[in-house]
Structure formats: structure tokens, C-alpha cells
C-alpha positions in Angstrom: 44.4 117.0 218.1 41.5 114.8 216.5 40.8 117.7 213.9 44.4 117.8 213.0 44.8 114.2 212.5 41.3 113.7 210.7 42.4 116.6 208.5 45.6 114.9 207.6 44.0 111.6 207.1 41.5 113.3 204.7 44.3 114.9 202.8 46.0 111.5 202.1 42.9 109.8 201.5 42.1 112.5 198.6 45.6 112.1 197.2 45.2 108.5 196.9 42.0 108.8 195.3 43.6 111.2 192.9 46.2 108.9 192.1 44.0 105.9 191.5 41.4 108.0 189.3 44.4 108.9 187.3 45.4 105.4 186.8 41.8 104.1 186.0 41.9 101.7 183.1 39.4 99.1 183.6 35.6 99.7 182.7 32.4 97.7 183.9 29.5 98.0 181.1 25.9 96.9 181.8 23.8 95.5 179.1 20.3 94.3 179.5 20.7 91.2 177.6 23.0 88.3 177.9 24.4 86.6 174.6 23.1 82.9 174.2 26.6 81.9 173.0 29.6 83.8 171.4 29.7 83.1 167.9 28.4 86.1 165.9 28.4 84.1 162.7 26.0 81.6 163.7 22.9 83.2 165.5 20.6 86.3 165.2 21.0 87.4 168.5 22.2 91.2 168.6 23.4 90.7 172.0 26.6 88.7 170.9 27.4 91.8 168.7 26.9 94.1 171.7 29.8 92.4 173.4 32.0 91.6 170.5 31.7 93.6 167.7 34.7 95.3 167.2 36.1 94.5 170.4 36.9 90.9 170.1 36.1 90.3 166.3 36.4 92.3 163.1 35.6 92.0 159.5 37.1 93.1 156.3 35.1 96.1 156.7 33.5 97.9 159.6 30.9 100.5 160.9 32.0 103.6 162.4 29.7 105.2 165.1 28.2 107.6 162.2 27.1 104.5 160.0 30.1 105.1 157.6 31.7 101.6 156.3 35.6 102.1 156.7 38.4 99.4 155.9 38.8 96.6 158.5 41.0 93.9 158.2 41.1 94.7 154.5 43.1 97.7 153.9 41.9 98.3 150.5 40.0 96.7 147.7 39.3 96.9 144.0 35.8 96.4 142.3 35.9 95.2 138.7 34.1 97.3 136.0 31.2 94.6 135.8 30.8 94.8 139.7 31.4 90.8 140.0 35.0 90.5 141.2 36.2 92.4 144.6 40.1 92.0 145.3 40.6 92.8 148.9 44.3 93.6 150.2 44.4 92.4 153.8 46.7 94.2 156.5 50.0 92.5 157.2 51.2 91.3 160.6 47.5 90.8 162.0 47.4 87.9 164.5 44.5 86.1 166.2 44.5 86.2 170.2 45.9 82.6 170.1 49.1 83.9 168.2 48.3 82.4 165.1 48.5 84.7 161.8 45.3 86.1 160.2 45.5 85.7 156.2 43.7 85.3 153.3 43.1 81.3 154.1 41.1 82.7 157.0 39.0 85.0 154.8 38.2 82.1 152.4 37.3 79.8 155.3 35.0 82.4 156.9 33.2 83.4 153.6 32.8 79.9 152.5 31.4 79.0 155.9 28.6 81.7 155.6 27.4 80.8 152.3 27.9 76.7 152.7 24.6 75.0 152.4 24.6 73.9 155.9 25.5 77.5 157.0 23.9 78.6 160.4 24.7 82.1 159.7 21.6 84.2 160.4 22.2 86.7 157.5 23.2 84.2 155.0 20.9 85.9 152.4 23.1 89.0 152.6 26.1 87.1 151.0 24.2 84.7 148.6 25.8 86.6 145.4 29.3 85.3 146.6 30.0 82.5 144.0 33.7 81.7 144.9 36.6 82.9 147.3 40.1 82.5 146.1 43.4 83.0 147.7 45.8 84.9 145.6 48.6 85.2 148.0 48.6 85.4 151.9 47.5 89.0 152.0 45.1 89.0 148.7 41.6 87.4 148.3 39.4 87.4 145.5 35.6 87.4 145.9 33.7 86.4 142.9 29.9 87.4 142.7 27.3 85.7 140.6 25.5 89.0 140.2 26.7 92.7 141.3 25.7 93.5 144.7 25.9 97.3 145.5 25.7 96.6 149.4 28.4 93.9 149.4 30.9 96.2 151.4 28.2 97.3 153.8 27.1 93.9 154.3 30.8 92.9 155.0 30.8 95.0 157.9 27.9 93.3 159.6 28.9 91.1 162.6 27.7 88.0 160.8 30.8 88.5 158.6 33.6 88.9 161.0 36.7 86.9 160.3 37.3 83.7 162.5 39.9 81.1 162.1 39.0 77.3 161.2 41.2 76.1 164.3 38.8 78.0 166.7 35.6 77.0 165.4 34.9 74.1 167.6 34.9 76.1 170.6 34.0 79.6 169.3 30.6 79.8 171.0 32.4 79.6 174.5 35.8 80.7 173.6 35.7 83.3 171.1 39.2 84.0 169.3 39.4 87.2 167.0 41.5 89.9 166.0 40.2 92.8 168.0 41.9 95.4 170.5 40.4 93.3 173.1 40.9 89.4 173.9 38.2 87.0 175.4 38.9 86.1 179.0 36.1 84.5 180.7 32.1 84.3 180.9 30.3 83.4 183.8 27.1 82.9 182.5 24.0 84.7 184.1 26.6 87.3 185.5 29.5 88.7 183.3 31.9 88.4 180.3 35.4 89.8 181.0 37.7 91.0 178.2 41.3 92.1 178.7 43.4 94.4 176.4 45.2 92.6 173.2 48.9 93.6 173.7 49.6 92.6 170.0 46.6 94.3 168.2 47.8 95.6 164.9 45.8 98.8 165.0 45.6 101.6 167.6 45.7 99.9 171.1 42.8 100.1 173.3 43.1 102.7 176.2 41.5 100.3 178.6 43.2 97.3 180.2 40.0 95.4 180.9 36.4 95.5 180.2 33.7 93.7 182.2 30.1 93.3 180.6 27.5 92.7 183.5 24.0 91.6 182.4 21.1 93.3 184.2 17.8 92.5 182.8 15.5 94.1 185.4 15.1 97.8 185.0 14.8 98.4 188.7 17.9 96.8 189.5 19.5 98.5 186.5 18.8 101.9 188.4 20.1 100.7 191.6 23.4 99.4 190.0 23.8 102.5 188.2 23.0 104.9 191.4 25.4 102.9 193.6 28.1 103.1 191.1 28.7 99.5 190.7 28.8 99.8 187.0 30.3 102.7 185.2 28.1 102.5 182.0 24.8 101.2 181.2 24.4 100.9 177.4 20.6 100.8 176.3 19.4 101.8 179.6 16.2 99.9 180.3 14.4 102.5 182.6 14.1 105.7 180.6 11.7 107.2 183.4 14.9 107.4 185.5 16.9 109.4 182.9 15.9 113.0 184.6 17.5 111.7 188.0 20.7 111.0 186.0 20.7 114.1 184.3 20.5 116.3 187.3 23.2 114.4 188.9 26.8 115.5 188.2 28.3 112.2 188.7 26.7 110.9 185.5 26.3 111.9 181.7 23.2 110.8 179.7 23.8 110.0 176.0 20.7 109.6 174.0 21.4 108.4 170.4 19.3 106.4 167.9 19.6 103.0 166.6 18.6 100.9 163.7 16.1 99.2 165.7 12.7 99.1 164.1 10.5 98.1 167.0 7.6 96.3 165.3 4.4 94.0 166.3 5.7 91.4 164.3 3.0 89.3 162.9 3.0 85.7 161.6 1.7 86.2 158.0 0.7 82.6 157.4 -1.2 81.8 160.5 -5.0 82.6 160.3 -6.5 85.3 160.7 -3.2 87.4 159.8 -3.1 85.7 156.4 -5.8 88.3 155.8 -4.4 91.9 154.9 -7.7 93.5 156.5 -7.0 91.9 159.8 -3.6 93.1 159.4 -4.7 96.8 158.5 -7.2 96.6 161.2 -4.5 95.9 163.9 -2.6 98.6 162.6 -5.4 101.1 163.0 -6.0 99.8 166.6 -2.5 100.8 167.7 -1.7 104.3 169.2 2.0 104.5 168.7 2.6 107.8 170.7 0.8 106.1 173.6 3.3 103.4 173.6 6.2 105.5 173.1 5.2 107.7 176.2 4.0 104.9 178.1 6.5 102.3 177.6 9.6 104.5 176.7 8.9 107.7 178.5 8.8 109.6 175.4 11.9 108.2 173.6 11.5 106.9 170.3 10.5 108.0 166.9 7.1 106.9 165.4 7.6 104.7 162.2 5.3 103.8 159.4 7.3 101.1 157.7 10.6 98.9 158.4 13.1 101.6 157.9 15.2 104.0 159.9 14.0 107.7 160.2 17.5 109.1 160.1 18.3 107.2 156.7 18.2 109.5 153.8 15.9 107.1 151.8 13.4 107.0 154.5 9.7 107.9 153.5 7.2 108.7 156.6 4.4 106.5 156.0 3.0 106.8 159.7 -0.4 108.0 158.2 -1.1 105.0 156.4 -1.7 103.4 159.9 -2.9 106.3 162.0 -4.8 105.2 165.4 -8.3 104.8 164.3 -10.2 102.3 166.5 -13.6 102.4 164.7 -11.8 102.1 161.1 -10.2 98.9 162.8 -13.4 97.7 164.1 -15.1 98.0 160.6 -12.0 96.2 158.9 -12.4 93.4 161.3 -16.2 93.2 160.6 -15.4 93.3 156.8 -12.8 90.5 157.3 -15.5 88.1 159.0 -14.6 89.2 162.6 -17.2 91.4 163.8 -16.4 89.9 167.5 -12.7 90.1 167.1 -10.6 87.0 167.9 -8.0 85.5 170.1 -4.4 85.2 169.6 -1.0 85.0 171.4 1.3 87.7 172.1 5.1 86.6 172.9 7.0 89.3 174.9 10.8 89.0 175.1 12.9 90.7 178.2 13.5 94.3 176.8 11.6 96.9 178.3 10.0 98.2 174.9 8.7 94.6 174.4 7.4 93.8 178.0 6.0 97.3 179.1 4.9 97.9 175.4 3.1 94.6 175.1 1.0 95.4 177.9 -0.1 98.8 176.4 -0.6 97.0 172.8 -2.7 94.2 174.5 -5.0 97.0 176.0 -5.3 98.8 172.7 -6.0 95.4 170.8 -8.7 94.5 173.3 -10.6 97.8 172.6 -11.5 96.5 169.1 -12.0 93.0 170.2 -8.7 91.2 169.6 -7.7 89.5 172.7 -4.0 88.7 172.9 -2.8 86.3 175.4 0.5 87.6 176.8 3.4 85.1 177.1 6.6 86.4 178.7 9.7 84.5 177.2 13.3 84.7 177.8 15.6 85.4 175.1 16.8 82.1 174.4 13.2 80.9 174.4 12.1 83.5 171.9 14.9 82.5 169.4 13.8 79.0 169.6 9.8 79.3 169.7 9.4 82.6 167.6 12.0 83.2 165.6 13.2 79.6 164.4 10.1 77.7 165.4 7.6 80.3 164.0 5.1 79.4 166.6 3.5 82.5 167.6 0.6 84.7 166.6 2.0 88.3 167.8 5.4 89.3 169.1 7.2 92.4 169.8 10.9 92.7 168.8 13.3 95.6 167.8 15.1 94.8 164.5 18.5 96.2 165.2 20.4 95.2 162.2 21.2 98.2 159.6 19.3 98.6 156.6 17.5 95.4 157.0 14.4 95.8 154.9 15.7 92.9 152.7 14.1 90.4 155.4 10.9 91.2 153.8 12.1 89.4 150.6 12.6 86.1 152.4 9.6 84.0 152.9 11.0 81.8 155.4 11.8 84.5 157.6 9.9 84.2 161.1 6.9 86.5 160.0 6.8 84.5 156.6 5.7 87.2 154.4 5.8 85.8 150.9 5.7 88.5 148.1 7.3 87.7 144.7 6.9 91.3 143.5 8.7 92.5 146.7 11.4 89.8 146.2 12.3 90.8 142.7 12.3 94.5 143.6 15.0 93.3 146.4 17.1 91.4 144.0 17.0 94.4 141.3 18.3 96.5 144.5 20.8 93.9 145.0 22.2 94.4 141.3 22.0 98.0 141.5 24.9 100.3 142.4 23.6 103.9 141.2 22.7 105.7 144.3 19.6 107.4 142.9 18.1 104.2 141.7 18.7 102.5 145.0 16.9 105.2 146.8 13.7 104.9 144.8 13.9 101.1 145.0 14.1 101.4 148.7 11.4 103.9 148.8 9.2 101.7 146.8 10.0 98.7 149.0 8.8 100.9 152.2 5.7 101.6 150.6 4.9 98.0 149.7 5.3 96.6 153.0 3.4 99.5 154.5 0.5 99.2 152.3 0.6 95.2 152.8 0.3 96.0 156.6 3.1 93.1 157.1 3.7 94.0 160.7 2.8 96.6 163.2 5.2 99.6 162.5 5.6 101.0 166.0 8.9 103.2 166.5 12.4 103.5 166.1 14.2 102.5 169.0 16.5 105.3 170.8 19.7 104.3 172.5 19.7 106.1 176.1 23.1 105.4 177.6 24.1 106.2 181.2 27.7 106.6 182.1 30.0 108.0 184.6 31.0 111.6 183.9 34.8 111.0 183.5 34.2 108.5 180.4 34.6 109.5 176.8 34.5 107.7 173.5 31.2 105.9 173.7 29.2 105.6 170.6 26.3 108.0 170.7 24.2 106.2 168.0 24.2 102.6 167.1 24.6 101.8 163.3 24.9 98.3 164.3 24.4 96.5 167.8 27.7 97.0 169.4 29.3 98.6 172.4 32.3 99.5 170.9 35.3 100.2 173.5 38.2 100.4 171.3 38.4 104.3 171.7 36.9 104.5 175.3 39.1 106.1 178.0 38.6 107.7 181.8 39.4 111.3 181.6 39.2 111.9 185.2 
């Protein structure tokens, strides 16, 4: 009797479980970094886009998973022959999550706010060519440029240019209101952000009813949460040494893509002795990139010799400019007046590539006499002291913005590289629309910063994602920092 009853219970439970699985319409996604706030248009933190890009907020154009730029809230556009006037036709019937209409006035407000003198937009320079924005009618916006910009449609796809409504600005950092397929529900700081399906979405509705983003910074805890199936997906899994275990476990799928993340040993170019190019070159030759990739990332990552993604067609492999050569590093330090080396600081934010990579780099620098004092900082602290305060000697960070070599033309950017020749080259690039001419300029810029050893170029960050086996629609690669859930669904 026991066996029969047990068997019947087993069948009933299995049937119930099958029904539950078929109806599964919520997902829990883990990320390593929590956003400092929820306004992508007023902060440099990519963690904001990781949660909100495409899910909650949308721009005139948007990135697809392959890096292509497609229409977003603008269904089409026309560009004048002189390249100075863009006329965007907006989609009709689009509403914000609070029910208000998204129209040309909101687009004008958004773009005017980006280019305003007191703008807090982290990528304001990308939009500096915009001279005026005019509302033609509720679904037509005219954007005038002071000079042609061959990257404008690309730049408008960034999370920094998503369309926001004036009435939501006061509370946007805690209560983001966008037009996307998901709307913001709640944020329990230090723990999770919850999104729910937007029933009134203008486009293809989301398959999921609910998405919870959990923030787990510790690699050991990340492994435990995934193994216990407490989370369904971990995007940017921080413990690559565990990947073989997930690959061997039929409960999971492992997706390894690439990112736009140039991982660099950022150097304060105005702080002595880093204002001496020989010192920067010495550091470059003191670093063994492959040892960092193997030791910190367990082999995941592609070596780079400049600030540019290897998967981009315009990439130039300049790794030979800074090959590992400790004896050459010592000789260069002696030439620069530091035969016994020097002391500096090394600020490390939370991601594994920084904390783990930093330990390895500090040991490599010590071999040639450079003593780097490690300071571990939380993300908000890094943004305040390093990025905004520029109070550092060295730091390690992955620049996940797409095609962002233009940051080297901004002498106020946190590594404070000031090269008028490069600034003119990047200005010329912005004015150029011919693809072949643009490629040549991008390659010249790559060589220029490599030859100046502006930063230590380490590797292109890989994107390892661990997910339960029955999930499809996740991005493999990250052409921008995003966890786009708009096409994600359960298949089993």
C-alpha cells in the first residue's frame, strides 16, 4: 500500500510540476554590481544600463545584440545632404509607464537636458554637435548639428540618450519611468530591483510577467546561488573558475560572449611620475597580460594593446608595442630617473577582473620596483574618488561603453590625457561620414594612444553568462552594457 500511495503521490507531484514549468513567466537575474541610482542619463555607472537599458528605457535608436543600430522610438529619419539636419519621425501611440504620451516635446526635453551647460550626462561630449532641437509636430523632431557627426545615430542608441519625460525627472533616480516593455516596480537597496511587464507597450510585448534583478558581488556567493537554483540567470558570472562545473551540469547552459569592455590599468596622466611617458611605457612592459587573463579570468579574455575592441573591423593588434619585458621596464625606469622604482596607489573596484587582476598586477609591478599600495573601494566610492575626484595613481576598470576611444580626446576625463593632435583627429572623425576614411582615422587613433602608453591595455572582457537550461533569448554578446530581457522566455 505504501509503495502504491507513494507512486500516486509521485505522479501527482510530477504533473503539478510540469504544469508549473509550462506556466513559468517570471525570472530572477543576478548581476555583480548594483546601480548607484536609476537615471542612465546622469551617471557613468554601466550598472544602471545593465538593469534598465531597453527593458525600462528606450532611445530614438537602439542597439541589437549583434551591435547593429536599429530604430527605437524613432521609426524612421531623414538626414540632410550637408549632414547637419536630422528629422526623426516618432512612433505613434507610445506612452510612458505613468500613462502620459511620449511625443516630440519629450525628445526635445531629453536632448536639451543632455547638452545643457549644467548637464550631468556622463557622455555629454558625444552629443556636443547638437546645436538645437525643434518640435515640428507631436511625432516629428528636427535635430540640428553645428557640424556633421558620422556617429550620431550610434550615439543616440547609448543608454545616456534614452528618452525621459520632464515630469518624471525629480524622482527618476529612485523611480524611473520609461517607455519600455517592462516598468519599474521596486528597489530594495543592497538586494534587488523588481520590474513587471508593461501591458501597454507599443511594440512586441515581453514574454515574461516579472523580472527580479538580484545583486551578488561575492564570487563564492554567486556560485552558491546559481548551484542552489536561487537565481535563474547570472549575467557576467564573476567566478570563471566554476564554468566547467556548470558546463558539465545538464541543469545549466553556459554562454560566453564578448563585451565592449576594454579592461585597462588606468593611469593618472597628470600625476607624477605618470606624466613621464617613459614611466608609462615601463609599466606597460612590466605587465604580463596573459598571466592576468589566466590568473584572474581563468583564460577568458582577449589581449589588447590599445583601447579598442578586437571584434571591431577597424581594430589594429598593437599588443607587440607593450610585450612583457621586465628588463626593458627596469631600463626605462632608470632612464626616467627612477632606478629604484617608486610608490603609488592602486584603487580596485569590486569586479573580479579588478580585485583579482589587481593582486597579479601589483606583484608584476613590484618585480620592476614599482610598489603599488592596493586600496579596495566600493563602486560608489570609486565613482566619487577616482572617476570624479581624479584622486588616484592607478586603477583597474573595464570600459564597457561601445566604440569609446573618443574619451581620449577629453583632457578632463579621469585619466587626464591631453593631446591636441588626438583631439583634432577625433574632431575630424566626428565630421567624417565616409566609412573607409573613418576606419583609417580610428586606426590612427589606436596607434597614437598605444605609442603614448596612456594606460596599461590588458584585455577585452569576456561575458560569461550562466543560465538555467530552459531559458532562451538572452544576449550572447554585449555591444552595450545591458541585460535585455525583452525577448527572453522559458521553453521548458
